Every structure is written in C-alpha cells, then in structure tokens.
Backbone atoms as SQL, in Angstrom:
CREATE TABLE atoms (id INTEGER PRIMARY KEY, chain TEXT, resi INTEGER, resn TEXT, atom TEXT, x REAL, y REAL, z REAL);
INSERT INTO atoms VALUES
  (1, 'A', 1, 'MET', 'N', 32.420, 68.395, 87.176),
  (2, 'A', 1, 'MET', 'CA', 31.642, 68.922, 88.284),
  (3, 'A', 1, 'MET', 'C', 32.412, 70.084, 88.900),
  (4, 'A', 2, 'SER', 'N', 31.701, 71.116, 89.274),
  (5, 'A', 2, 'SER', 'CA', 32.337, 72.281, 89.873),
  (6, 'A', 2, 'SER', 'C', 32.783, 71.974, 91.297),
  (7, 'A', 3, 'ASN', 'N', 33.726, 72.759, 91.776),
  (8, 'A', 3, 'ASN', 'CA', 34.210, 72.598, 93.143),
  (9, 'A', 3, 'ASN', 'C', 33.222, 73.204, 94.120),
  (10, 'A', 4, 'ILE', 'N', 33.105, 72.601, 95.283),
  (11, 'A', 4, 'ILE', 'CA', 32.205, 73.093, 96.318),
  (12, 'A', 4, 'ILE', 'C', 33.059, 73.446, 97.530),
  (13, 'A', 5, 'SER', 'N', 33.038, 74.711, 97.916),
  (14, 'A', 5, 'SER', 'CA', 33.753, 75.136, 99.111),
  (15, 'A', 5, 'SER', 'C', 33.057, 74.577, 100.340),
  (16, 'A', 6, 'PHE', 'N', 33.830, 74.471, 101.436),
  (17, 'A', 6, 'PHE', 'CA', 33.257, 73.970, 102.683),
  (18, 'A', 6, 'PHE', 'C', 32.069, 74.834, 103.084),
  (19, 'A', 7, 'GLN', 'N', 30.990, 74.177, 103.457),
  (20, 'A', 7, 'GLN', 'CA', 29.820, 74.888, 103.971),
  (21, 'A', 7, 'GLN', 'C', 29.025, 73.954, 104.850),
  (22, 'A', 8, 'THR', 'N', 28.240, 74.536, 105.726),
  (23, 'A', 8, 'THR', 'CA', 27.334, 73.760, 106.558),
  (24, 'A', 8, 'THR', 'C', 25.919, 74.021, 106.061),
  (25, 'A', 9, 'ILE', 'N', 25.031, 73.106, 106.386),
  (26, 'A', 9, 'ILE', 'CA', 23.629, 73.245, 105.993),
  (27, 'A', 9, 'ILE', 'C', 22.785, 73.212, 107.253),
  (28, 'A', 10, 'ASN', 'N', 22.061, 74.288, 107.505),
  (29, 'A', 10, 'ASN', 'CA', 21.114, 74.336, 108.615),
  (30, 'A', 10, 'ASN', 'C', 19.741, 74.003, 108.040),
  (31, 'A', 11, 'TRP', 'N', 19.357, 72.732, 108.105),
  (32, 'A', 11, 'TRP', 'CA', 18.101, 72.290, 107.511),
  (33, 'A', 11, 'TRP', 'C', 16.898, 72.983, 108.134),
  (34, 'A', 12, 'ASP', 'N', 17.009, 73.408, 109.391),
  (35, 'A', 12, 'ASP', 'CA', 15.899, 74.109, 110.039),
  (36, 'A', 12, 'ASP', 'C', 15.606, 75.447, 109.370),
  (37, 'A', 13, 'ALA', 'N', 16.587, 76.008, 108.666),
  (38, 'A', 13, 'ALA', 'CA', 16.416, 77.310, 108.007),
  (39, 'A', 13, 'ALA', 'C', 15.914, 77.180, 106.570),
  (40, 'A', 14, 'ILE', 'N', 15.795, 75.962, 106.071),
  (41, 'A', 14, 'ILE', 'CA', 15.357, 75.747, 104.684),
  (42, 'A', 14, 'ILE', 'C', 13.872, 75.393, 104.677),
  (43, 'A', 15, 'GLU', 'N', 13.109, 76.183, 103.954),
  (44, 'A', 15, 'GLU', 'CA', 11.659, 76.019, 103.886),
  (45, 'A', 15, 'GLU', 'C', 11.278, 74.663, 103.285),
  (46, 'A', 16, 'LYS', 'N', 10.172, 74.117, 103.772),
  (47, 'A', 16, 'LYS', 'CA', 9.640, 72.865, 103.240),
  (48, 'A', 16, 'LYS', 'C', 8.643, 73.173, 102.133),
  (49, 'A', 17, 'ALA', 'N', 8.899, 72.628, 100.945),
  (50, 'A', 17, 'ALA', 'CA', 7.969, 72.752, 99.816),
  (51, 'A', 17, 'ALA', 'C', 7.088, 71.504, 99.791),
  (52, 'A', 18, 'ILE', 'N', 5.817, 71.686, 99.523),
  (53, 'A', 18, 'ILE', 'CA', 4.854, 70.582, 99.504),
  (54, 'A', 18, 'ILE', 'C', 4.744, 70.041, 98.076),
  (55, 'A', 19, 'HIS', 'N', 4.815, 68.705, 97.954),
  (56, 'A', 19, 'HIS', 'CA', 4.651, 68.021, 96.670),
  (57, 'A', 19, 'HIS', 'C', 3.642, 66.891, 96.865),
  (58, 'A', 20, 'PRO', 'N', 2.437, 67.051, 96.349),
  (59, 'A', 20, 'PRO', 'CA', 1.439, 65.979, 96.499),
  (60, 'A', 20, 'PRO', 'C', 1.851, 64.740, 95.702),
  (61, 'A', 21, 'GLY', 'N', 1.579, 63.578, 96.270),
  (62, 'A', 21, 'GLY', 'CA', 1.779, 62.327, 95.556),
  (63, 'A', 21, 'GLY', 'C', 0.465, 61.886, 94.939),
  (64, 'A', 22, 'GLU', 'N', 0.477, 60.695, 94.348),
  (65, 'A', 22, 'GLU', 'CA', -0.796, 60.108, 93.899),
  (66, 'A', 22, 'GLU', 'C', -1.702, 59.956, 95.114),
  (67, 'A', 23, 'THR', 'N', -1.108, 59.517, 96.225),
  (68, 'A', 23, 'THR', 'CA', -1.749, 59.559, 97.535),
  (69, 'A', 23, 'THR', 'C', -0.714, 60.117, 98.501),
  (70, 'A', 24, 'GLY', 'N', -1.158, 60.802, 99.517),
  (71, 'A', 24, 'GLY', 'CA', -0.250, 61.372, 100.503),
  (72, 'A', 24, 'GLY', 'C', 0.491, 62.600, 99.983),
  (73, 'A', 25, 'ILE', 'N', 1.413, 63.078, 100.803),
  (74, 'A', 25, 'ILE', 'CA', 2.155, 64.302, 100.508),
  (75, 'A', 25, 'ILE', 'C', 3.626, 64.081, 100.820),
  (76, 'A', 26, 'SER', 'N', 4.490, 64.752, 100.040),
  (77, 'A', 26, 'SER', 'CA', 5.907, 64.793, 100.387),
  (78, 'A', 26, 'SER', 'C', 6.302, 66.236, 100.652),
  (79, 'A', 27, 'PHE', 'N', 7.261, 66.402, 101.540),
  (80, 'A', 27, 'PHE', 'CA', 7.803, 67.708, 101.885),
  (81, 'A', 27, 'PHE', 'C', 9.283, 67.699, 101.538),
  (82, 'A', 28, 'TRP', 'N', 9.714, 68.679, 100.746),
  (83, 'A', 28, 'TRP', 'CA', 11.107, 68.749, 100.302),
  (84, 'A', 28, 'TRP', 'C', 11.777, 69.982, 100.880),
  (85, 'A', 29, 'GLN', 'N', 12.952, 69.791, 101.458),
  (86, 'A', 29, 'GLN', 'CA', 13.853, 70.887, 101.791),
  (87, 'A', 29, 'GLN', 'C', 15.036, 70.716, 100.854),
  (88, 'A', 30, 'THR', 'N', 15.319, 71.718, 100.035),
  (89, 'A', 30, 'THR', 'CA', 16.269, 71.551, 98.938),
  (90, 'A', 30, 'THR', 'C', 17.388, 72.567, 98.997),
  (91, 'A', 31, 'LEU', 'N', 18.616, 72.065, 98.876),
  (92, 'A', 31, 'LEU', 'CA', 19.782, 72.909, 98.645),
  (93, 'A', 31, 'LEU', 'C', 20.238, 72.612, 97.221),
  (94, 'A', 32, 'GLN', 'N', 20.140, 73.610, 96.350),
  (95, 'A', 32, 'GLN', 'CA', 20.523, 73.439, 94.946),
  (96, 'A', 32, 'GLN', 'C', 21.858, 74.131, 94.711),
  (97, 'A', 33, 'LEU', 'N', 22.856, 73.347, 94.350),
  (98, 'A', 33, 'LEU', 'CA', 24.151, 73.873, 93.949),
  (99, 'A', 33, 'LEU', 'C', 24.248, 73.754, 92.435),
  (100, 'A', 34, 'GLU', 'N', 25.358, 74.164, 91.857),
  (101, 'A', 34, 'GLU', 'CA', 25.451, 74.214, 90.392),
  (102, 'A', 34, 'GLU', 'C', 25.104, 72.881, 89.722),
  (103, 'A', 35, 'GLU', 'N', 25.726, 71.806, 90.137),
  (104, 'A', 35, 'GLU', 'CA', 25.485, 70.501, 89.504),
  (105, 'A', 35, 'GLU', 'C', 25.098, 69.433, 90.520),
  (106, 'A', 36, 'LEU', 'N', 24.596, 69.872, 91.658),
  (107, 'A', 36, 'LEU', 'CA', 24.308, 68.963, 92.753),
  (108, 'A', 36, 'LEU', 'C', 23.072, 69.453, 93.497),
  (109, 'A', 37, 'ARG', 'N', 22.151, 68.533, 93.764),
  (110, 'A', 37, 'ARG', 'CA', 20.959, 68.848, 94.557),
  (111, 'A', 37, 'ARG', 'C', 20.966, 67.938, 95.776),
  (112, 'A', 38, 'ILE', 'N', 20.798, 68.543, 96.953),
  (113, 'A', 38, 'ILE', 'CA', 20.757, 67.812, 98.211),
  (114, 'A', 38, 'ILE', 'C', 19.414, 68.125, 98.861),
  (115, 'A', 39, 'ARG', 'N', 18.683, 67.072, 99.250),
  (116, 'A', 39, 'ARG', 'CA', 17.348, 67.281, 99.817),
  (117, 'A', 39, 'ARG', 'C', 17.124, 66.430, 101.054),
  (118, 'A', 40, 'ILE', 'N', 16.363, 66.972, 101.982),
  (119, 'A', 40, 'ILE', 'CA', 15.710, 66.175, 103.011),
  (120, 'A', 40, 'ILE', 'C', 14.262, 66.070, 102.543),
  (121, 'A', 41, 'VAL', 'N', 13.784, 64.842, 102.384),
  (122, 'A', 41, 'VAL', 'CA', 12.430, 64.612, 101.875),
  (123, 'A', 41, 'VAL', 'C', 11.681, 63.751, 102.882),
  (124, 'A', 42, 'GLU', 'N', 10.481, 64.183, 103.211),
  (125, 'A', 42, 'GLU', 'CA', 9.617, 63.415, 104.105),
  (126, 'A', 42, 'GLU', 'C', 8.359, 63.015, 103.346),
  (127, 'A', 43, 'TYR', 'N', 7.990, 61.738, 103.441),
  (128, 'A', 43, 'TYR', 'CA', 6.736, 61.248, 102.879),
  (129, 'A', 43, 'TYR', 'C', 5.763, 61.017, 104.017),
  (130, 'A', 44, 'SER', 'N', 4.526, 61.453, 103.835),
  (131, 'A', 44, 'SER', 'CA', 3.488, 61.204, 104.831),
  (132, 'A', 44, 'SER', 'C', 3.105, 59.723, 104.815),
  (133, 'A', 45, 'ALA', 'N', 2.405, 59.302, 105.845),
  (134, 'A', 45, 'ALA', 'CA', 1.841, 57.952, 105.841),
  (135, 'A', 45, 'ALA', 'C', 0.902, 57.830, 104.641),
  (136, 'A', 46, 'GLY', 'N', 0.939, 56.693, 103.975),
  (137, 'A', 46, 'GLY', 'CA', 0.084, 56.459, 102.820),
  (138, 'A', 46, 'GLY', 'C', 0.577, 57.108, 101.538),
  (139, 'A', 47, 'TYR', 'N', 1.830, 57.532, 101.510),
  (140, 'A', 47, 'TYR', 'CA', 2.366, 58.211, 100.323),
  (141, 'A', 47, 'TYR', 'C', 2.652, 57.226, 99.188),
  (142, 'A', 48, 'LEU', 'N', 2.278, 57.635, 97.975),
  (143, 'A', 48, 'LEU', 'CA', 2.664, 56.945, 96.744),
  (144, 'A', 48, 'LEU', 'C', 3.021, 58.027, 95.738),
  (145, 'A', 49, 'ALA', 'N', 4.211, 57.941, 95.162),
  (146, 'A', 49, 'ALA', 'CA', 4.661, 58.933, 94.180),
  (147, 'A', 49, 'ALA', 'C', 3.690, 58.989, 93.009),
  (148, 'A', 50, 'ASP', 'N', 3.567, 60.172, 92.424),
  (149, 'A', 50, 'ASP', 'CA', 2.620, 60.373, 91.326),
  (150, 'A', 50, 'ASP', 'C', 3.235, 60.125, 89.950),
  (151, 'A', 51, 'HIS', 'N', 4.469, 59.583, 89.905),
  (152, 'A', 51, 'HIS', 'CA', 5.125, 59.334, 88.618),
  (153, 'A', 51, 'HIS', 'C', 6.215, 58.281, 88.789),
  (154, 'A', 52, 'TRP', 'N', 6.618, 57.708, 87.670),
  (155, 'A', 52, 'TRP', 'CA', 7.782, 56.833, 87.617),
  (156, 'A', 52, 'TRP', 'C', 8.980, 57.720, 87.308),
  (157, 'A', 53, 'CYS', 'N', 10.010, 57.646, 88.110),
  (158, 'A', 53, 'CYS', 'CA', 11.180, 58.517, 87.980),
  (159, 'A', 53, 'CYS', 'C', 12.317, 57.758, 87.301),
  (160, 'A', 54, 'ARG', 'N', 13.004, 58.416, 86.368),
  (161, 'A', 54, 'ARG', 'CA', 14.155, 57.816, 85.693),
  (162, 'A', 54, 'ARG', 'C', 15.456, 58.514, 86.090),
  (163, 'A', 55, 'LYS', 'N', 15.353, 59.470, 87.025),
  (164, 'A', 55, 'LYS', 'CA', 16.510, 60.240, 87.478),
  (165, 'A', 55, 'LYS', 'C', 17.368, 59.394, 88.408),
  (166, 'A', 56, 'GLY', 'N', 18.662, 59.605, 88.350),
  (167, 'A', 56, 'GLY', 'CA', 19.567, 58.935, 89.277),
  (168, 'A', 56, 'GLY', 'C', 19.551, 59.607, 90.637),
  (169, 'A', 57, 'HIS', 'N', 19.721, 58.815, 91.681),
  (170, 'A', 57, 'HIS', 'CA', 19.731, 59.337, 93.051),
  (171, 'A', 57, 'HIS', 'C', 20.642, 58.505, 93.931),
  (172, 'A', 58, 'ILE', 'N', 21.057, 59.112, 95.015),
  (173, 'A', 58, 'ILE', 'CA', 21.532, 58.407, 96.200),
  (174, 'A', 58, 'ILE', 'C', 20.469, 58.709, 97.251),
  (175, 'A', 59, 'VAL', 'N', 19.817, 57.681, 97.763),
  (176, 'A', 59, 'VAL', 'CA', 18.723, 57.852, 98.714),
  (177, 'A', 59, 'VAL', 'C', 19.084, 57.115, 99.997),
  (178, 'A', 60, 'HIS', 'N', 19.142, 57.869, 101.093),
  (179, 'A', 60, 'HIS', 'CA', 19.469, 57.292, 102.399),
  (180, 'A', 60, 'HIS', 'C', 18.295, 57.500, 103.342),
  (181, 'A', 61, 'CYS', 'N', 17.856, 56.426, 103.963),
  (182, 'A', 61, 'CYS', 'CA', 16.711, 56.460, 104.868),
  (183, 'A', 61, 'CYS', 'C', 17.167, 56.896, 106.264),
  (184, 'A', 62, 'LEU', 'N', 16.674, 58.056, 106.696),
  (185, 'A', 62, 'LEU', 'CA', 17.036, 58.605, 108.000),
  (186, 'A', 62, 'LEU', 'C', 16.118, 58.107, 109.111),
  (187, 'A', 63, 'GLU', 'N', 14.821, 58.009, 108.810),
  (188, 'A', 63, 'GLU', 'CA', 13.818, 57.572, 109.784),
  (189, 'A', 63, 'GLU', 'C', 12.705, 56.848, 109.046),
  (190, 'A', 64, 'GLY', 'N', 12.106, 55.842, 109.675),
  (191, 'A', 64, 'GLY', 'CA', 10.961, 55.146, 109.090),
  (192, 'A', 64, 'GLY', 'C', 11.377, 54.126, 108.051),
  (193, 'A', 65, 'SER', 'N', 10.472, 53.875, 107.112),
  (194, 'A', 65, 'SER', 'CA', 10.747, 52.913, 106.041),
  (195, 'A', 65, 'SER', 'C', 9.909, 53.271, 104.825),
  (196, 'A', 66, 'PHE', 'N', 10.356, 52.756, 103.674),
  (197, 'A', 66, 'PHE', 'CA', 9.611, 52.963, 102.436),
  (198, 'A', 66, 'PHE', 'C', 9.962, 51.861, 101.468),
  (199, 'A', 67, 'ASP', 'N', 9.107, 51.710, 100.468),
  (200, 'A', 67, 'ASP', 'CA', 9.358, 50.760, 99.386),
  (201, 'A', 67, 'ASP', 'C', 9.758, 51.536, 98.150),
  (202, 'A', 68, 'SER', 'N', 10.804, 51.083, 97.506),
  (203, 'A', 68, 'SER', 'CA', 11.180, 51.613, 96.200),
  (204, 'A', 68, 'SER', 'C', 10.734, 50.568, 95.185),
  (205, 'A', 69, 'GLU', 'N', 9.725, 50.923, 94.408),
  (206, 'A', 69, 'GLU', 'CA', 9.165, 50.016, 93.415),
  (207, 'A', 69, 'GLU', 'C', 9.810, 50.304, 92.073),
  (208, 'A', 70, 'LEU', 'N', 10.252, 49.264, 91.387),
  (209, 'A', 70, 'LEU', 'CA', 10.762, 49.409, 90.033),
  (210, 'A', 70, 'LEU', 'C', 9.634, 49.091, 89.071),
  (211, 'A', 71, 'GLN', 'N', 9.664, 49.730, 87.919),
  (212, 'A', 71, 'GLN', 'CA', 8.580, 49.531, 86.948),
  (213, 'A', 71, 'GLN', 'C', 8.546, 48.089, 86.446),
  (214, 'A', 72, 'ASN', 'N', 9.653, 47.361, 86.580),
  (215, 'A', 72, 'ASN', 'CA', 9.685, 45.958, 86.153),
  (216, 'A', 72, 'ASN', 'C', 9.016, 45.024, 87.164),
  (217, 'A', 73, 'GLY', 'N', 8.511, 45.582, 88.280),
  (218, 'A', 73, 'GLY', 'CA', 7.799, 44.776, 89.272),
  (219, 'A', 73, 'GLY', 'C', 8.595, 44.478, 90.524),
  (220, 'A', 74, 'ASP', 'N', 9.912, 44.681, 90.509),
  (221, 'A', 74, 'ASP', 'CA', 10.719, 44.459, 91.709),
  (222, 'A', 74, 'ASP', 'C', 10.413, 45.538, 92.745),
  (223, 'A', 75, 'THR', 'N', 10.421, 45.156, 94.021),
  (224, 'A', 75, 'THR', 'CA', 10.221, 46.096, 95.115),
  (225, 'A', 75, 'THR', 'C', 11.295, 45.867, 96.161),
  (226, 'A', 76, 'PHE', 'N', 11.864, 46.977, 96.638),
  (227, 'A', 76, 'PHE', 'CA', 12.899, 46.921, 97.661),
  (228, 'A', 76, 'PHE', 'C', 12.441, 47.763, 98.840),
  (229, 'A', 77, 'THR', 'N', 12.456, 47.174, 100.035),
  (230, 'A', 77, 'THR', 'CA', 12.092, 47.899, 101.242),
  (231, 'A', 77, 'THR', 'C', 13.357, 48.413, 101.901),
  (232, 'A', 78, 'LEU', 'N', 13.384, 49.721, 102.157),
  (233, 'A', 78, 'LEU', 'CA', 14.512, 50.332, 102.837),
  (234, 'A', 78, 'LEU', 'C', 14.051, 50.852, 104.188),
  (235, 'A', 79, 'THR', 'N', 14.836, 50.593, 105.199),
  (236, 'A', 79, 'THR', 'CA', 14.551, 51.042, 106.552),
  (237, 'A', 79, 'THR', 'C', 15.690, 51.936, 107.027),
  (238, 'A', 80, 'ARG', 'N', 15.507, 52.528, 108.180),
  (239, 'A', 80, 'ARG', 'CA', 16.494, 53.449, 108.754),
  (240, 'A', 80, 'ARG', 'C', 17.916, 52.885, 108.615),
  (241, 'A', 81, 'GLY', 'N', 18.798, 53.701, 108.058),
  (242, 'A', 81, 'GLY', 'CA', 20.199, 53.315, 107.902),
  (243, 'A', 81, 'GLY', 'C', 20.531, 52.680, 106.567),
  (244, 'A', 82, 'MET', 'N', 19.537, 52.399, 105.729),
  (245, 'A', 82, 'MET', 'CA', 19.776, 51.785, 104.428),
  (246, 'A', 82, 'MET', 'C', 19.817, 52.853, 103.330),
  (247, 'A', 83, 'THR', 'N', 20.519, 52.520, 102.239),
  (248, 'A', 83, 'THR', 'CA', 20.710, 53.441, 101.119),
  (249, 'A', 83, 'THR', 'C', 20.530, 52.691, 99.811),
  (250, 'A', 84, 'TYR', 'N', 19.992, 53.383, 98.793),
  (251, 'A', 84, 'TYR', 'CA', 20.073, 52.844, 97.436),
  (252, 'A', 84, 'TYR', 'C', 20.707, 53.877, 96.526),
  (253, 'A', 85, 'VAL', 'N', 21.325, 53.385, 95.452),
  (254, 'A', 85, 'VAL', 'CA', 22.003, 54.224, 94.465),
  (255, 'A', 85, 'VAL', 'C', 21.586, 53.749, 93.085),
  (256, 'A', 86, 'VAL', 'N', 21.278, 54.704, 92.184),
  (257, 'A', 86, 'VAL', 'CA', 20.968, 54.362, 90.804),
  (258, 'A', 86, 'VAL', 'C', 21.370, 55.540, 89.918),
  (259, 'A', 87, 'SER', 'N', 21.881, 55.244, 88.745),
  (260, 'A', 87, 'SER', 'CA', 22.223, 56.289, 87.776),
  (261, 'A', 87, 'SER', 'C', 21.006, 56.651, 86.933),
  (262, 'A', 88, 'ASP', 'N', 21.066, 57.814, 86.273),
  (263, 'A', 88, 'ASP', 'CA', 19.995, 58.273, 85.393),
  (264, 'A', 88, 'ASP', 'C', 19.661, 57.200, 84.356),
  (265, 'A', 89, 'ASN', 'N', 18.396, 57.032, 84.082),
  (266, 'A', 89, 'ASN', 'CA', 17.874, 56.202, 82.989),
  (267, 'A', 89, 'ASN', 'C', 18.200, 54.715, 83.089),
  (268, 'A', 90, 'LEU', 'N', 18.568, 54.225, 84.280),
  (269, 'A', 90, 'LEU', 'CA', 18.851, 52.791, 84.407),
  (270, 'A', 90, 'LEU', 'C', 17.695, 52.012, 85.010),
  (271, 'A', 91, 'SER', 'N', 16.740, 52.698, 85.612),
  (272, 'A', 91, 'SER', 'CA', 15.533, 52.015, 86.078),
  (273, 'A', 91, 'SER', 'C', 14.468, 53.060, 86.358),
  (274, 'A', 92, 'SER', 'N', 13.247, 52.741, 86.023),
  (275, 'A', 92, 'SER', 'CA', 12.127, 53.578, 86.413),
  (276, 'A', 92, 'SER', 'C', 11.697, 53.127, 87.788),
  (277, 'A', 93, 'HIS', 'N', 11.588, 54.073, 88.711),
  (278, 'A', 93, 'HIS', 'CA', 11.277, 53.737, 90.093),
  (279, 'A', 93, 'HIS', 'C', 10.324, 54.769, 90.680),
  (280, 'A', 94, 'ARG', 'N', 9.630, 54.357, 91.735),
  (281, 'A', 94, 'ARG', 'CA', 8.788, 55.291, 92.484),
  (282, 'A', 94, 'ARG', 'C', 8.765, 54.826, 93.940),
  (283, 'A', 95, 'SER', 'N', 8.426, 55.761, 94.812),
  (284, 'A', 95, 'SER', 'CA', 8.443, 55.483, 96.246),
  (285, 'A', 95, 'SER', 'C', 7.035, 55.340, 96.789),
  (286, 'A', 96, 'ARG', 'N', 6.946, 54.509, 97.817),
  (287, 'A', 96, 'ARG', 'CA', 5.687, 54.289, 98.536),
  (288, 'A', 96, 'ARG', 'C', 6.051, 54.151, 100.019),
  (289, 'A', 97, 'SER', 'N', 5.267, 54.783, 100.889),
  (290, 'A', 97, 'SER', 'CA', 5.513, 54.637, 102.324),
  (291, 'A', 97, 'SER', 'C', 4.187, 54.468, 103.053),
  (292, 'A', 98, 'ALA', 'N', 4.054, 53.357, 103.744),
  (293, 'A', 98, 'ALA', 'CA', 2.823, 53.083, 104.487),
  (294, 'A', 98, 'ALA', 'C', 2.714, 53.961, 105.733),
  (295, 'A', 99, 'ASN', 'N', 3.837, 54.152, 106.426),
  (296, 'A', 99, 'ASN', 'CA', 3.789, 54.829, 107.722),
  (297, 'A', 99, 'ASN', 'C', 4.576, 56.131, 107.775),
  (298, 'A', 100, 'GLY', 'N', 5.121, 56.574, 106.659),
  (299, 'A', 100, 'GLY', 'CA', 5.918, 57.798, 106.625),
  (300, 'A', 100, 'GLY', 'C', 7.401, 57.498, 106.726),
  (301, 'A', 101, 'VAL', 'N', 8.204, 58.423, 106.179),
  (302, 'A', 101, 'VAL', 'CA', 9.650, 58.220, 106.148),
  (303, 'A', 101, 'VAL', 'C', 10.335, 59.567, 105.985),
  (304, 'A', 102, 'LYS', 'N', 11.578, 59.636, 106.413),
  (305, 'A', 102, 'LYS', 'CA', 12.420, 60.819, 106.220),
  (306, 'A', 102, 'LYS', 'C', 13.697, 60.365, 105.527),
  (307, 'A', 103, 'LEU', 'N', 14.023, 61.018, 104.405),
  (308, 'A', 103, 'LEU', 'CA', 15.124, 60.595, 103.544),
  (309, 'A', 103, 'LEU', 'C', 16.106, 61.732, 103.296),
  (310, 'A', 104, 'LEU', 'N', 17.357, 61.382, 103.072),
  (311, 'A', 104, 'LEU', 'CA', 18.351, 62.284, 102.512),
  (312, 'A', 104, 'LEU', 'C', 18.546, 61.840, 101.071),
  (313, 'A', 105, 'ILE', 'N', 18.320, 62.749, 100.112),
  (314, 'A', 105, 'ILE', 'CA', 18.416, 62.401, 98.696),
  (315, 'A', 105, 'ILE', 'C', 19.423, 63.332, 98.034),
  (316, 'A', 106, 'ILE', 'N', 20.384, 62.734, 97.332),
  (317, 'A', 106, 'ILE', 'CA', 21.415, 63.488, 96.625),
  (318, 'A', 106, 'ILE', 'C', 21.371, 63.086, 95.157),
  (319, 'A', 107, 'ASP', 'N', 21.345, 64.083, 94.273),
  (320, 'A', 107, 'ASP', 'CA', 21.418, 63.788, 92.855),
  (321, 'A', 107, 'ASP', 'C', 22.147, 64.910, 92.136),
  (322, 'A', 108, 'GLY', 'N', 22.539, 64.626, 90.915),
  (323, 'A', 108, 'GLY', 'CA', 23.262, 65.620, 90.142),
  (324, 'A', 108, 'GLY', 'C', 23.912, 65.007, 88.924),
  (325, 'A', 109, 'ASN', 'N', 24.694, 65.807, 88.236),
  (326, 'A', 109, 'ASN', 'CA', 25.297, 65.379, 86.975),
  (327, 'A', 109, 'ASN', 'C', 26.233, 64.177, 87.121),
  (328, 'A', 110, 'PHE', 'N', 26.780, 63.954, 88.302),
  (329, 'A', 110, 'PHE', 'CA', 27.680, 62.819, 88.507),
  (330, 'A', 110, 'PHE', 'C', 26.969, 61.480, 88.356),
  (331, 'A', 111, 'LEU', 'N', 25.641, 61.467, 88.309),
  (332, 'A', 111, 'LEU', 'CA', 24.874, 60.232, 88.150),
  (333, 'A', 111, 'LEU', 'C', 24.376, 60.026, 86.719),
  (334, 'A', 112, 'LYS', 'N', 24.792, 60.878, 85.817),
  (335, 'A', 112, 'LYS', 'CA', 24.366, 60.719, 84.427),
  (336, 'A', 112, 'LYS', 'C', 24.914, 59.415, 83.869),
  (337, 'A', 113, 'ASN', 'N', 24.052, 58.702, 83.154),
  (338, 'A', 113, 'ASN', 'CA', 24.437, 57.461, 82.495),
  (339, 'A', 113, 'ASN', 'C', 24.855, 57.824, 81.080),
  (340, 'A', 114, 'THR', 'N', 26.138, 57.728, 80.790),
  (341, 'A', 114, 'THR', 'CA', 26.631, 58.140, 79.467),
  (342, 'A', 114, 'THR', 'C', 26.823, 56.976, 78.539);
C-alpha cells in the first residue's frame, strides 16, 4: 500500500453522487486515493441495495441504523456506533435501511482476500 501524507477531509466540499437502490436512494461522498477509498454514504428511508456485494469493507454507522444481509440468509442490524469488517470475496452482502442511515465506509487493497 502506498504512503498517505497527513491530510484533512472537508466532507462539506465533496459533492454527493446519487446511486439508486432497488428501492430508495444512496448518496456517496467519495475520496479516492491510490489504493484506498473513503466514503460517507447515506441511505434514504426504504433503501435496499440493488446488488449483492462481494467487496471488502470497513463500515461504521454514524447515524441511524441499517441491516446488513448476507446472501446465506444471516442478517445483522447495526446502529449508531457499530462497525462491521469483511474482506473481499468472503461473503455476499447487501444493505437495507428502513428509516435511513449515515455511514463511513473504507475499502481498498488491504482487504483483498489472498
């Protein structure tokens, strides 16, 4: 992984990109570094992801709550202050939020499952 010099992130200056879900909408603010992606992601009320994701993430719930559904049928509810971690290709998962949520999501090459 490449070195990252000290920097601050002003999230208010980063544009929100709209990503429709199967239902609802997500808004992504993304800082893309060489091998690291850092995002603030908000899901609207009634959001359901439009795909099963196999990418590794560190997901921290900043506000609200959401369910992380695994394709094997397991469901985990995360609320403010909770985090989940998964490496690439270790579980297919998708997010669902009944009332909306705000997340900090970090992913990159350090989560590759070798």
